[in-house]
LUMVEX-911567 format. One record per residue (C-alpha): x, y, z; residue in one letter; residue number from 1. Coordinates in Angstrom, 3 decimals. Example, Ala and Ser with C-alpha at 12.3 -4.5 7.8 and 13.67 -1.06 7.14 Angstrom:
BEGIN
x/y/z/residu/num
12.300/-4.500/7.800/A/1
13.670/-1.060/7.140/S/2
//
This chain:
BEGIN
x/y/z/residu/num
-46.616/-0.759/42.724/M/1
-44.533/2.053/41.710/N/2
-47.361/5.181/42.184/I/3
-45.056/7.727/40.688/S/4
-44.121/6.193/37.565/G/5
-47.666/4.772/36.760/F/6
-48.890/8.315/37.068/I/7
-45.934/9.817/34.768/A/8
-46.607/7.428/31.954/K/9
-50.293/8.501/31.989/R/10
-49.061/12.197/31.408/I/11
-46.535/11.593/29.194/A/12
-48.184/9.078/26.846/F/13
-51.756/11.319/27.300/N/14
-53.259/11.012/23.502/E/15
-55.465/14.080/24.683/Q/16
-54.708/17.590/23.006/K/17
-53.432/19.836/25.305/S/18
-50.774/22.257/25.677/F/19
-48.601/19.995/28.529/S/20
-48.668/17.019/25.334/R/21
-47.142/19.998/23.009/F/22
-44.797/20.959/25.550/V/23
-43.602/17.251/25.764/I/24
-43.112/16.539/22.373/R/25
-41.321/19.913/21.725/L/26
-38.904/18.800/24.717/S/27
-38.587/15.609/22.757/V/28
-37.765/16.905/19.599/S/29
-35.454/19.570/21.224/A/30
-33.582/16.709/22.808/T/31
-33.063/14.361/20.013/I/32
-31.446/17.295/18.036/I/33
-29.077/18.071/20.872/S/34
-28.226/14.687/21.164/V/35
-27.792/13.851/17.100/M/36
-25.706/17.273/16.712/V/37
-23.150/16.168/19.412/M/38
-23.177/12.662/18.116/I/39
-22.585/14.092/14.331/V/40
-20.063/16.688/15.744/T/41
-17.765/14.116/17.567/L/42
-17.877/11.523/14.201/A/43
-17.128/14.360/11.798/F/44
-14.911/16.168/13.727/T/45
-12.926/12.554/14.417/G/46
-12.782/11.568/10.623/G/47
-11.572/14.522/9.606/F/48
-8.643/14.358/12.514/Q/49
-8.038/10.698/11.142/K/50
-8.200/11.199/7.568/T/51
-5.355/14.134/7.807/I/52
-3.693/12.567/10.225/S/53
-3.553/9.756/7.930/D/54
-2.519/11.449/4.927/K/55
0.660/13.080/6.591/V/56
1.487/9.509/7.842/F/57
1.270/7.341/4.732/S/58
3.773/10.059/3.294/F/59
6.140/10.664/5.676/W/60
5.720/7.899/8.110/G/61
5.350/7.954/12.154/H/62
8.778/8.821/13.232/I/63
11.923/10.037/11.199/R/64
15.220/9.217/12.300/I/65
17.914/11.606/11.216/H/66
21.113/13.538/11.657/N/67
21.030/15.408/15.055/F/68
20.866/19.206/13.714/E/69
20.325/21.535/16.309/A/70
18.475/24.244/13.812/V/71
17.021/22.568/10.720/R/72
13.703/23.337/8.933/V/73
11.324/20.421/8.041/S/74
11.864/20.682/4.545/I/75
15.440/21.443/4.128/A/76
17.993/18.450/3.023/E/77
19.483/15.901/5.420/E/78
23.060/15.738/6.352/T/79
23.505/11.639/5.412/P/80
23.519/9.085/8.097/I/81
25.660/6.009/7.398/V/82
23.353/2.698/7.504/R/83
23.114/1.260/10.873/N/84
22.435/-2.243/11.933/D/85
21.092/-0.691/15.185/S/86
18.094/1.051/12.702/I/87
17.039/-1.486/10.723/T/88
17.088/-4.290/13.710/S/89
14.509/-2.001/15.524/L/90
11.553/-4.163/14.573/P/91
12.879/-6.597/16.598/K/92
13.549/-4.516/19.240/A/93
9.977/-3.040/19.046/F/94
7.123/-5.304/17.597/P/95
4.893/-2.226/17.178/E/96
6.918/-1.014/13.847/I/97
5.533/-2.219/10.570/K/98
8.507/-0.871/8.389/S/99
11.573/0.957/8.700/I/100
12.258/2.664/4.909/Q/101
15.259/4.690/3.813/A/102
15.065/8.199/2.365/Y/103
16.907/11.587/1.206/A/104
15.548/14.844/-0.210/T/105
16.959/17.273/-2.586/K/106
15.882/20.937/-3.540/N/107
15.632/21.107/-7.374/A/108
13.466/23.499/-10.364/I/109
11.754/21.439/-12.846/L/110
11.753/23.234/-16.150/K/111
9.754/22.990/-19.349/T/112
9.675/24.876/-22.230/S/113
7.022/27.347/-20.970/E/114
7.823/27.565/-17.054/S/115
9.735/26.828/-13.673/L/116
8.838/24.854/-10.813/E/117
10.563/24.552/-7.577/G/118
9.963/21.268/-5.430/V/119
11.802/18.811/-3.096/L/120
12.871/16.023/-4.437/F/121
12.486/13.039/-2.300/K/122
14.276/9.764/-3.130/G/123
13.081/6.447/-2.111/V/124
14.630/2.779/-2.660/E/125
13.450/-0.348/-4.443/N/126
11.920/-2.076/-1.218/D/127
9.888/1.241/-0.845/Y/128
6.525/0.212/0.210/D/129
4.317/2.055/-2.123/F/130
0.777/0.349/-0.651/R/131
1.328/3.498/1.792/N/132
0.408/6.009/-0.615/I/133
-1.280/4.026/-3.459/D/134
-4.547/5.875/-2.389/K/135
-2.929/9.028/-3.505/F/136
-2.312/7.703/-7.134/L/137
-4.618/9.431/-9.336/V/138
-2.889/8.197/-13.160/K/139
-0.061/6.293/-14.184/G/140
2.137/4.357/-12.163/R/141
4.865/4.480/-9.555/W/142
8.253/4.899/-10.242/I/143
10.023/1.673/-11.434/N/144
13.724/0.418/-10.377/F/145
16.701/-0.768/-12.736/P/146
18.994/-3.530/-11.120/D/147
21.602/-0.887/-12.016/S/148
22.106/2.422/-11.852/G/149
19.249/4.821/-11.251/Y/150
15.738/5.348/-12.234/S/151
15.102/8.033/-14.893/N/152
11.379/8.486/-13.905/E/153
9.510/10.720/-11.126/I/154
6.015/10.882/-9.960/N/155
5.042/14.510/-9.613/L/156
1.696/15.663/-7.916/S/157
-1.350/16.841/-10.269/E/158
-0.725/20.213/-8.746/S/159
2.278/20.742/-10.206/I/160
1.919/18.428/-13.712/A/161
-1.322/21.011/-14.338/K/162
1.034/23.909/-13.499/Q/163
3.785/22.730/-15.883/L/164
1.044/21.391/-18.327/K/165
2.664/17.790/-17.959/L/166
1.289/14.392/-18.301/D/167
2.003/10.849/-17.654/V/168
5.065/9.662/-20.177/N/169
6.364/13.222/-20.674/D/170
9.679/13.928/-20.096/Q/171
10.875/17.161/-18.251/L/172
14.435/18.506/-17.444/L/173
15.037/18.990/-13.677/I/174
17.813/20.926/-12.072/Y/175
19.151/19.751/-8.781/F/176
20.552/22.914/-6.427/I/177
23.929/21.969/-5.561/Q/178
25.507/22.989/-2.141/S/179
28.481/25.308/-1.673/G/180
26.948/27.493/-4.808/G/181
28.084/25.206/-7.446/A/182
26.170/25.228/-10.933/S/183
22.632/23.168/-10.717/P/184
22.876/19.774/-12.254/R/185
20.326/18.683/-14.360/P/186
18.632/15.642/-15.281/R/187
16.263/14.386/-18.139/R/188
13.456/12.354/-16.252/L/189
10.286/10.607/-17.781/T/190
6.978/11.157/-15.499/I/191
5.851/7.605/-14.525/A/192
2.768/8.408/-12.441/G/193
0.635/11.403/-10.969/I/194
-0.278/11.494/-7.416/F/195
-2.565/13.723/-5.229/K/196
-2.826/13.575/-1.432/T/197
-5.022/17.076/-1.000/G/198
-2.552/18.683/1.205/I/199
-1.595/21.920/-0.433/E/200
2.049/21.783/1.388/E/201
2.684/18.435/0.005/Y/202
1.007/18.398/-3.500/D/203
2.920/22.104/-4.418/K/204
6.326/20.821/-3.082/L/205
7.028/17.104/-3.602/I/206
8.263/15.127/-6.000/A/207
9.356/11.304/-6.039/I/208
12.193/9.594/-7.371/G/209
15.407/7.507/-7.127/D/210
17.366/7.547/-4.123/L/211
20.338/6.463/-6.010/K/212
19.974/9.783/-7.854/L/213
20.509/12.221/-4.614/I/214
23.281/9.661/-3.582/Q/215
25.189/10.401/-6.857/R/216
24.529/14.032/-7.583/L/217
25.933/14.879/-3.645/N/218
28.673/12.314/-3.996/G/219
27.362/10.094/-1.147/W/220
28.550/6.349/-0.875/A/221
26.059/3.753/-1.292/G/222
25.317/3.513/2.691/D/223
24.630/6.883/3.093/E/224
21.001/7.932/3.283/V/225
19.144/11.299/4.259/G/226
17.515/9.273/6.838/G/227
14.847/6.633/8.051/Y/228
10.972/6.592/8.107/E/229
9.740/4.390/10.486/V/230
5.613/3.268/10.120/F/231
4.036/1.945/13.157/L/232
1.094/-0.476/13.830/K/233
-0.592/2.130/16.018/D/234
-0.077/5.757/15.920/Y/235
-1.048/6.245/19.390/H/236
2.218/4.554/20.208/D/237
4.219/7.358/18.250/M/238
5.412/9.502/21.048/D/239
6.279/6.575/23.769/R/240
8.591/4.512/20.911/L/241
10.363/7.801/19.547/S/242
11.442/8.353/23.101/E/243
12.365/4.633/23.358/E/244
14.282/4.577/19.957/I/245
16.525/7.588/21.339/M/246
18.173/5.009/23.143/Y/247
18.738/2.424/20.628/K/248
20.429/4.623/17.923/I/249
23.768/6.176/18.207/P/250
23.712/9.455/19.931/I/251
24.309/11.802/16.901/E/252
21.036/10.230/15.540/Y/253
17.869/11.745/16.485/K/254
14.549/10.440/16.710/S/255
11.786/13.016/15.616/S/256
7.747/12.537/15.758/T/257
6.001/13.513/12.492/I/258
3.913/16.035/14.838/E/259
7.146/17.454/15.712/Q/260
8.405/17.902/12.148/I/261
5.040/19.252/11.298/F/262
3.829/20.900/14.045/P/263
1.298/23.636/12.387/N/264
-0.747/20.481/10.593/I/265
-1.079/18.928/13.565/F/266
-1.942/22.185/16.114/D/267
-4.322/22.800/13.713/W/268
-6.486/19.565/13.971/L/269
-5.783/19.513/17.761/N/270
-7.521/22.747/17.866/L/271
-10.811/21.166/16.614/Q/272
-11.024/19.201/19.838/N/273
-11.719/22.748/21.456/Q/274
-14.502/23.098/18.474/T/275
-15.913/19.701/20.392/I/276
-15.928/20.570/23.727/V/277
-17.691/23.740/22.930/I/278
-20.412/22.048/20.730/V/279
-21.031/19.580/23.212/L/280
-21.340/22.138/26.037/I/281
-23.571/23.931/24.214/I/282
-25.821/20.811/23.313/M/283
-25.570/19.840/26.801/V/284
-26.757/22.985/28.127/V/285
-29.488/23.227/25.531/I/286
-30.840/19.587/26.189/A/287
-30.819/20.476/30.163/T/288
-32.858/23.991/30.052/L/289
-34.834/22.833/27.512/N/290
-36.120/20.091/29.835/L/291
-35.833/22.217/32.988/I/292
-38.535/24.734/30.908/T/293
-40.770/21.718/30.226/C/294
-40.620/20.673/33.584/L/295
-41.628/23.938/34.927/L/296
-44.387/24.386/32.741/I/297
-45.643/20.698/33.433/L/298
-45.528/21.456/36.869/V/299
-47.684/24.602/36.581/L/300
-50.216/22.913/34.090/D/301
-50.507/20.043/36.957/R/302
-50.618/22.065/39.841/T/303
-54.444/20.581/40.768/R/304
-53.141/17.232/40.214/M/305
-50.552/17.914/42.802/I/306
-53.215/19.462/45.203/G/307
-55.336/16.508/45.067/V/308
-52.206/14.118/45.352/L/309
-51.284/16.120/48.705/K/310
-54.956/16.431/50.073/A/311
-55.032/12.391/49.893/I/312
-52.131/12.089/51.874/G/313
-49.084/12.018/48.799/A/314
-45.874/12.554/50.300/K/315
-43.656/15.341/48.859/N/316
-41.014/12.964/47.096/W/317
-43.818/10.970/45.786/L/318
-44.925/13.768/43.852/V/319
-41.365/15.187/42.952/Q/320
-40.866/11.583/41.600/K/321
-43.645/11.715/39.107/V/322
-42.037/14.393/37.133/F/323
-38.459/13.272/37.390/L/324
-40.005/9.800/35.840/Y/325
-41.620/12.493/33.478/H/326
-38.337/13.947/32.508/G/327
-36.389/11.223/32.625/A/328
-38.919/9.614/29.885/I/329
-38.456/12.571/27.571/I/330
-35.080/12.308/28.114/S/331
-34.615/8.594/27.093/V/332
-36.817/9.263/24.282/A/333
-34.450/12.082/23.074/G/334
-31.566/10.013/23.538/L/335
-32.864/7.154/21.570/I/336
-34.390/9.838/18.647/G/337
-30.947/11.472/18.389/G/338
-28.778/8.419/18.518/N/339
-30.918/6.842/15.385/I/340
-31.001/10.111/14.007/L/341
-27.118/10.998/14.370/G/342
-25.966/7.680/13.520/L/343
-28.430/7.746/9.862/L/344
-26.755/11.008/9.159/V/345
-22.984/9.510/9.549/C/346
-23.845/6.350/7.825/W/347
-25.222/8.176/4.964/L/348
-22.315/10.400/5.054/Q/349
-19.789/7.445/4.759/A/350
-22.035/5.428/2.043/K/351
-22.838/8.586/-0.215/Y/352
-20.449/11.354/0.645/G/353
-23.607/14.099/0.215/F/354
-21.540/16.760/2.303/I/355
-18.582/18.290/0.228/K/356
-15.443/20.435/1.198/L/357
-13.579/23.072/-0.250/Q/358
-9.797/20.603/-0.432/E/359
-7.802/23.229/-0.334/E/360
-9.076/24.816/2.577/A/361
-9.644/21.166/4.407/Y/362
-7.304/18.835/2.488/Y/363
-10.549/16.731/1.786/I/364
-13.075/16.880/-0.764/S/365
-15.807/14.891/1.240/T/366
-16.549/15.059/5.039/A/367
-15.337/12.138/6.890/A/368
-16.981/10.099/9.505/V/369
-15.201/8.350/12.064/H/370
-17.302/6.737/14.921/L/371
-15.860/5.935/18.143/V/372
-18.347/3.623/20.089/W/373
-17.238/4.774/23.496/W/374
-17.368/8.708/22.599/Q/375
-21.241/7.725/21.507/V/376
-21.778/5.826/24.616/L/377
-20.280/8.911/27.139/L/378
-22.665/11.054/25.255/V/379
-25.590/9.322/26.395/N/380
-24.478/8.105/29.691/V/381
-23.231/11.938/30.542/L/382
-26.455/14.015/29.155/T/383
-28.862/11.440/30.925/F/384
-27.171/12.128/34.136/I/385
-26.689/15.724/34.092/I/386
-30.042/16.137/32.933/C/387
-31.686/14.129/35.402/F/388
-29.532/15.923/38.081/L/389
-30.534/18.917/36.840/V/390
-34.252/17.961/36.756/L/391
-34.314/17.808/40.267/M/392
-34.485/21.919/39.914/I/393
-37.970/22.315/38.942/P/394
-39.149/19.468/41.089/T/395
-38.222/21.931/44.245/L/396
-41.160/23.708/43.527/I/397
-43.706/21.008/44.584/V/398
-42.390/21.493/48.116/K/399
-44.152/24.875/48.114/R/400
-47.619/24.055/46.501/I/401
-50.212/24.139/49.024/Q/402
-52.979/21.460/49.090/P/403
-55.899/23.839/49.227/V/404
-54.853/26.533/47.207/K/405
-53.433/24.356/44.174/A/406
-57.196/22.666/43.989/I/407
-58.542/26.218/43.892/Q/408
-55.985/26.720/40.704/F/409
-57.149/27.727/37.410/R/410
//
């Protein structure tokens, strides 16, 4: 029979009103809150990072292949590259690649009778997979591509459309900025649809149109494009594949990940990892200090019991195990309760989205949830191990308690 475990259970599940019973409940409650906060923090931060990353990847792809330029900002117009079989055949060499799509960009000014607005006109082709960005479309449709010539349609962001007081099917005048100081070239385009990514840098800058229009304005040949967007099946392969693609494309071309092109967004997202670590450390420290305090109080409250056990021949280790079992019971109860509450909060947020965010600041209007089960398991295992090791500290007091004095303790 496990005497230490039996005594620990009798103490833990004692229904009589006592100070130790209150302390146990308070300790379990504090552990539940700590574990719940850790799970919710991981799920919300993971959801935030994944949602923002998916928005960036959906709009620009995971990897970009473009002309090698030593000094170039991310929103500058591209030096054209010629369509190359070594690029279009990359999916055969790398099964991790989902699709490759050509693009080009050109600076322009949108003009209405009341105002002007600068944009970066992103040109795409008729085989462009708009399913990647369908979730951003809020009104109308994506542009249509004619069998010949170029499309006279454009997709604007909701932010730009509101600024210019435009809506679907309205026409606008767009002036494309020409290189070499040449006069801007105007075109009249029809708004086919309006999109909203929630990322201010995109919504206040990007418009989508036909790549053939850019080719005509720049005097490019039909086989010249600004670059290629590479979409992957798993973004975790991004860095590795970008390096490997470099050896498959012409030497004058360059392969860059979107993280390298837009480092400000991803640096900001990576800062969230530091927040996670800080919160986890604080919660684990709170949980362990709470258990230490609880056991110290229990040891003092059960001093006479310790004296009696020692008087009838109980070894120090047997008495220590009573409180170790007791601490384990509190830890397990706190872990179970914390998991239930934490997962419940995550489920409620995923289903009802009751926690709202300021989209202008956080790029999303509702806190996103992304549970990674191995992270939840790791939180439980590490919390239990740390708490159990720290529980050895208060049990050391048991060794110093003398039976005679302990029995007389009031």
